[in-house]
C-alpha positions, 0 to 999 in steps of 0.5 A, a space after each residue: 524545504 519542511 511541509 506542512 501536512 494534513 490526513 485525509 481519514 474516513 469513518 469507513 472505508 468507501 466515502 472517498 478518501 482516494 478521489 479527494 486525495 487524488 484531487 487535493 494532489 492534483 489540483 495543488 500541484 497545478 497551483 504550483 504547490 510542490 506536493 507529497 503524499 503518504 499512504 497509511 497502512 499496507 497498499 500498494 496501488 494507492 501510492 502509484 496514483 499519487 505518485 502520477 498526481 504528485 511526480 514523484 514517489 508515495 510511502 507508506 506509513 504503517 504503525 502496527 509494521 513499522 518501527 516508530 523511528 522507520 515511521 518517523 524517518 520515512 515521514 521526515 524524508 518525505 517533509 523535508 522535499 515537499 511544501 505540503 505533505 498529505 498523508 491518505 488514511 486506511 479504512 475508517 480512522 480508527 479502525 486498526 488491530 489490537 496492540 499497543 498504544 499507537 502500535 494498532 496500525 490505524 490512521 488515528 495513530 499517524 495522526 497523532 504520532 505525527 501531530 497532523 490534523 484531520 480532514 474528515 470524508 464523510 459519504 453523505 449518501 442516505 443521511 442528512 443531519 445525522 452526519 453530524 452526528 457520526 462526526 461529533 463521537 469521531 471528534 470525542 472518540 480521542 481528544 489527541 486526534 484533531 479532526 480540522 474540518 469535513 468534506 462532504 461527498 457524494 452530495 445528492 442537491 443544494 438543499 441536501 448539501 445546505 441540511 448537512 452544513 447547518 449542522 455541522 455549523 452547530 458543531 463548529 465544526 468547519 465544512 471545507 468542501 462538498 462534492 456531488 453524486 458524480 460517476 465519473 469521479 471513480 477508478 475501476 477496481 478489480 480483485 485486489 483493489 484499483 486497477 493499477 495506474 499503469 493500466 490507465 490509458 486515460 489517466 491524465 484525464 482522470 487526474 485532471 478531472 479529479 483536479 477540476 473536482 478539487 478547484 471547484 468542490 473544496 476550499 482549498 486555500 482553508 485545507 492548505 491555511 490548516 496543514 501543520 508542520 511536520 515535526 518528526 525528524 527524518 535521521 538515518 534509520 537502517 533498512 526496513 529489511 536487510 538487503 538480500 545481496 549487493 546486487 538485486 534482480 527485482 521482477 518489475 513488469 504489468 505481472 510483478 508490480 507490488 513493491 514498497 518503495 522504502 524497501 529499495 529505497 532502503 537497500 540503496 542507502 545500504 549500498 546495494 543495487 536494485 537492477 530490473 528485469 521483465 519476465 513477461 518480456 522472457 528476461 531472465 535474472 540479469 547473471 551480474 546479480 547475486 540475489 533475485 527478488 519477485 515480487 508480488 503482483 497479478 501473475 494470474 492476469 498473466 499466466 500463460 504468458 509467463 507459462 510460456 517465457 522458457 528464457 525466464 524459467 530457464 535463467 531463473 532455474 540458472 540462478 537459483 542453482 547457486 544464488 537466493 531467489 525469493 518470491 512473496 505472494 504473486 511471485 510466489 505463485 510463479 516459482 510453484 509447479 502451477 497456477 490455475 487461472 479463473 477459468 480454470 486452465 492450469 498453466 506450469 509455473 517455475 517449479 522452484 518449489 512444490 506448490 500448486 495455486 487456483 484462482 478458480 477457488 477463491 477465498 480471500 486471505 487478509 490481514 497483518 502477519 508477524 514471521 519468525 525466520 527459521 533459517 537464514 536467507 533474502 529476509 534476514 538471519 534466522 531468528 529475526 522477526 518481521 512485519 508485513 501483511 497477507 492480501 490475496 485471492 489465491 488458493 494452495 490446492 497442493 502444498 508440496 513438500 518443501 521446508 518450513 523457512 519461517 513461522 507466521 502468525 497473525 496480529 494477534 499472534 495466532 499461528 497461521 499454516 500457509 506459511 510458504 516453503 524452501 527448497 536449496 536457495 529458493 524461498 517463497 511466501 504469501 507474506 509480504 514483507 514491510 520492515 523488521 521489527 
């Protein structure tokens, strides 16, 4: 099958995109529609909620970090297994970075490349008719981005809804839903975003509440009817990153959750095998593997348990003596000498790299990154360029004396100093890789 699709976007972050997206996914699945989701931009957490609502993997689509061919392939592959494809946007509709047309990381880039209509979620708390003026500006900002309708969110009363909807009638802009203020229609957050889907014991009940909201508050029939055919092809495309080995040990548990599905799937399609193991369960990387990957996640929430995982530490050291080990963000922290938690307690880590990090001294580091590899390693060959992002609160309290293995810049090609390190077969960096250029 080939899906029809739409994009759920907003004028700004915090408007309710995720709530509306999850409501749509859950309600339409209840109706028997085969629905899949994608997430615009670099995000690990929202796609896990998408997967819970749809029963299948949600992939990221990023116009800045991914080459256009990979973007088309991922969207096309998702569309081939669904009746309806819903793409949740990132930040505001036109928010991104400076770059060539179509490569700015915006939700609008995806709307134009995939030729999909936009369902705009508006937080109208604290305003009424002005909401129509905001949408008028968004609708006229780029004629190649088509806003098919709006969902009003955080509506205070019936009178409030009528005032706003009348203003939209004058624009000939369909109002396809109105969601009242409701504190239960939220998902708890922590310092890197929403609390992860797997940590909610009541996740099924939450999704049912979102589905009920969508059934009662959204015009599902008109929303589905307004979706457009997904016309991009899903041809074979080289993996976003080359496999670091033929059998790759990937840490996967509550401390190591930030692994992009398109990376693992690309490795599998290239003939590699991905083998999961759990450092929190004190498991070493399986000895039959020839590479080890420690993804990001929340090691700071499990620092004591990781420090006492002696079988994991010993096995990782033996593995790294002859085979590549790579850690990104949380995985990079665990490869260092120590990790100081938010309470100021220092926990010894693997000591395979010389740095030390602290969460007691927090500072947000966030943004797109471009890396040029200085040496062959798990990310690819020396001289390769890879795009990705950085998002963490950890502070380097000691950089150690390890060799650099990549040069790192931000989206505007400004050099950055915290590029990670390399020692023997071990590499690590705060940088999350998305795709090679």
